[in-house]
C-alpha atoms as a printed R data frame, in Angstrom:
   type eleno elety resid chain resno       x      y      z
1  ATOM     1    CA   MET     A     1   0.000  0.000  0.000
2  ATOM     2    CA   LYS     A     2   1.286  3.419 -0.910
3  ATOM     3    CA   ASN     A     3   1.897  5.634  2.110
4  ATOM     4    CA   ASP     A     4  -0.369  8.635  1.566
5  ATOM     5    CA   CYS     A     5   0.404 10.136  4.974
6  ATOM     6    CA   CYS     A     6   3.620 11.627  6.163
7  ATOM     7    CA   CYS     A     7   5.263 13.072  9.234
8  ATOM     8    CA   GLU     A     8   4.014 16.605  8.476
9  ATOM     9    CA   ARG     A     9   0.501 15.312  9.199
10 ATOM    10    CA   THR     A    10  -0.804 15.866  5.726
11 ATOM    11    CA   LYS     A    11  -2.879 13.522  3.608
12 ATOM    12    CA   ILE     A    12  -2.432 13.153 -0.113
13 ATOM    13    CA   ARG     A    13  -5.893 12.601 -1.578
14 ATOM    14    CA   THR     A    14  -6.824 11.566 -5.078
15 ATOM    15    CA   ASP     A    15  -8.616 14.104 -7.228
16 ATOM    16    CA   GLU     A    16 -11.721 11.916 -7.008
17 ATOM    17    CA   GLU     A    17 -11.602 11.826 -3.190
18 ATOM    18    CA   LYS     A    18 -11.097 15.598 -2.994
19 ATOM    19    CA   LYS     A    19 -14.009 16.135 -5.359
20 ATOM    20    CA   ARG     A    20 -16.339 13.890 -3.319
21 ATOM    21    CA   LEU     A    21 -15.430 15.562 -0.022
22 ATOM    22    CA   VAL     A    22 -15.607 19.105 -1.398
23 ATOM    23    CA   ASN     A    23 -18.974 18.347 -3.020
24 ATOM    24    CA   ARG     A    24 -20.330 17.104  0.311
25 ATOM    25    CA   LEU     A    25 -19.042 20.236  2.045
26 ATOM    26    CA   SER     A    26 -20.542 22.471 -0.637
27 ATOM    27    CA   ARG     A    27 -23.950 20.845 -0.147
28 ATOM    28    CA   ILE     A    28 -23.637 21.316  3.625
29 ATOM    29    CA   GLU     A    29 -22.633 24.934  3.078
30 ATOM    30    CA   GLY     A    30 -25.735 25.428  0.933
31 ATOM    31    CA   GLN     A    31 -27.922 23.849  3.604
32 ATOM    32    CA   ILE     A    32 -26.465 26.202  6.221
33 ATOM    33    CA   ARG     A    33 -27.148 29.209  3.995
34 ATOM    34    CA   GLY     A    34 -30.688 27.932  3.578
35 ATOM    35    CA   ILE     A    35 -31.170 27.749  7.336
36 ATOM    36    CA   LYS     A    36 -29.753 31.251  7.727
37 ATOM    37    CA   GLY     A    37 -32.288 32.455  5.161
38 ATOM    38    CA   MET     A    38 -35.068 30.700  7.037
39 ATOM    39    CA   ILE     A    39 -34.101 32.517 10.241
40 ATOM    40    CA   GLU     A    40 -33.945 35.849  8.418
41 ATOM    41    CA   LYS     A    41 -37.450 35.180  7.037
42 ATOM    42    CA   ASP     A    42 -38.828 34.198 10.458
43 ATOM    43    CA   ALA     A    43 -39.511 30.599  9.460
44 ATOM    44    CA   TYR     A    44 -41.368 28.350 11.877
45 ATOM    45    CA   CYS     A    45 -39.066 26.799 14.496
46 ATOM    46    CA   ALA     A    46 -39.954 23.203 13.684
47 ATOM    47    CA   ASP     A    47 -39.155 23.778 10.007
48 ATOM    48    CA   VAL     A    48 -35.757 25.272 10.883
49 ATOM    49    CA   LEU     A    49 -35.023 22.402 13.270
50 ATOM    50    CA   THR     A    50 -35.900 19.877 10.570
51 ATOM    51    CA   GLN     A    51 -33.378 21.499  8.248
52 ATOM    52    CA   SER     A    52 -30.817 21.671 11.056
53 ATOM    53    CA   ALA     A    53 -31.242 17.934 11.635
54 ATOM    54    CA   ALA     A    54 -30.609 17.371  7.920
55 ATOM    55    CA   VAL     A    55 -27.368 19.353  8.191
56 ATOM    56    CA   SER     A    56 -26.308 17.276 11.195
57 ATOM    57    CA   ALA     A    57 -26.952 14.090  9.222
58 ATOM    58    CA   ALA     A    58 -24.952 15.464  6.282
59 ATOM    59    CA   VAL     A    59 -22.009 16.360  8.541
60 ATOM    60    CA   ASP     A    60 -22.183 12.892 10.103
61 ATOM    61    CA   ALA     A    61 -22.066 11.322  6.624
62 ATOM    62    CA   PHE     A    62 -19.065 13.499  5.724
63 ATOM    63    CA   ASN     A    63 -17.318 12.428  8.937
64 ATOM    64    CA   ARG     A    64 -18.033  8.745  8.264
65 ATOM    65    CA   GLU     A    65 -16.593  8.965  4.761
66 ATOM    66    CA   LEU     A    66 -13.475 10.814  5.912
67 ATOM    67    CA   LEU     A    67 -12.977  8.507  8.909
68 ATOM    68    CA   SER     A    68 -13.289  5.441  6.719
69 ATOM    69    CA   SER     A    69 -10.641  6.768  4.372
70 ATOM    70    CA   HIS     A    70  -8.402  7.729  7.303
71 ATOM    71    CA   ILE     A    71  -8.577  4.232  8.761
72 ATOM    72    CA   ARG     A    72  -7.981  2.497  5.406
73 ATOM    73    CA   THR     A    73  -4.967  4.658  4.551
74 ATOM    74    CA   CYS     A    74  -3.270  6.581  7.364
75 ATOM    75    CA   VAL     A    75  -4.073  4.296 10.290
76 ATOM    76    CA   VAL     A    76  -3.263  1.056  8.469
77 ATOM    77    CA   SER     A    77  -0.037  2.511  7.073
78 ATOM    78    CA   ASP     A    78   1.081  3.853 10.462
79 ATOM    79    CA   ILE     A    79   0.408  0.537 12.203
80 ATOM    80    CA   ARG     A    80   2.270 -1.375  9.503
81 ATOM    81    CA   ASN     A    81   5.174  1.019  9.996
82 ATOM    82    CA   GLY     A    82   5.213  0.446 13.767
83 ATOM    83    CA   LYS     A    83   3.560  3.704 14.808
84 ATOM    84    CA   ASP     A    84   1.362  2.155 17.480
85 ATOM    85    CA   GLU     A    85   0.518  5.587 18.937
86 ATOM    86    CA   THR     A    86  -1.821  6.005 15.976
87 ATOM    87    CA   VAL     A    87  -4.239  3.601 17.690
88 ATOM    88    CA   GLU     A    88  -4.516  5.941 20.672
89 ATOM    89    CA   GLU     A    89  -4.946  8.906 18.331
90 ATOM    90    CA   LEU     A    90  -7.770  7.016 16.594
91 ATOM    91    CA   ASN     A    91  -9.412  6.233 19.949
92 ATOM    92    CA   GLU     A    92  -9.330  9.931 20.892
93 ATOM    93    CA   LEU     A    93 -10.739 10.867 17.507
94 ATOM    94    CA   LEU     A    94 -13.587  8.394 17.872
95 ATOM    95    CA   LYS     A    95 -14.427  9.846 21.295
96 ATOM    96    CA   LYS     A    96 -14.765 13.300 19.698
97 ATOM    97    CA   LEU     A    97 -17.001 11.974 16.946
98 ATOM    98    CA   MET     A    98 -19.341 10.059 19.256
C-alpha cells in the first residue's frame, strides 16, 4: 500500500476523493445558507429544526466517509510502519465523533 500520509501530518488525496469531499461540504454549506435564510425570514421553528437535523446528518455522513478513508490509509499505514501511537490517536478521535 502506498503511504499517503507523512510526518508533516498531511494527507495526499486523489482528485476523485477531494471532489467527493468538497462536493459534500458544498452541499452542507448550501444547507447552512438555507437555514440562515429561514431565520432571516422568520420561518417556523420546527421547520428550521428539521433542516438543522438534515445538516447534522450530512455532517455525520461526511465524517463517516473521511474517517473510513483515514482508517484504510493513514491508520493502516502507520500501524504497519510500527507507529502504534496512531491507535490511541484514533481512539481519541472516535471519542470526539461520538
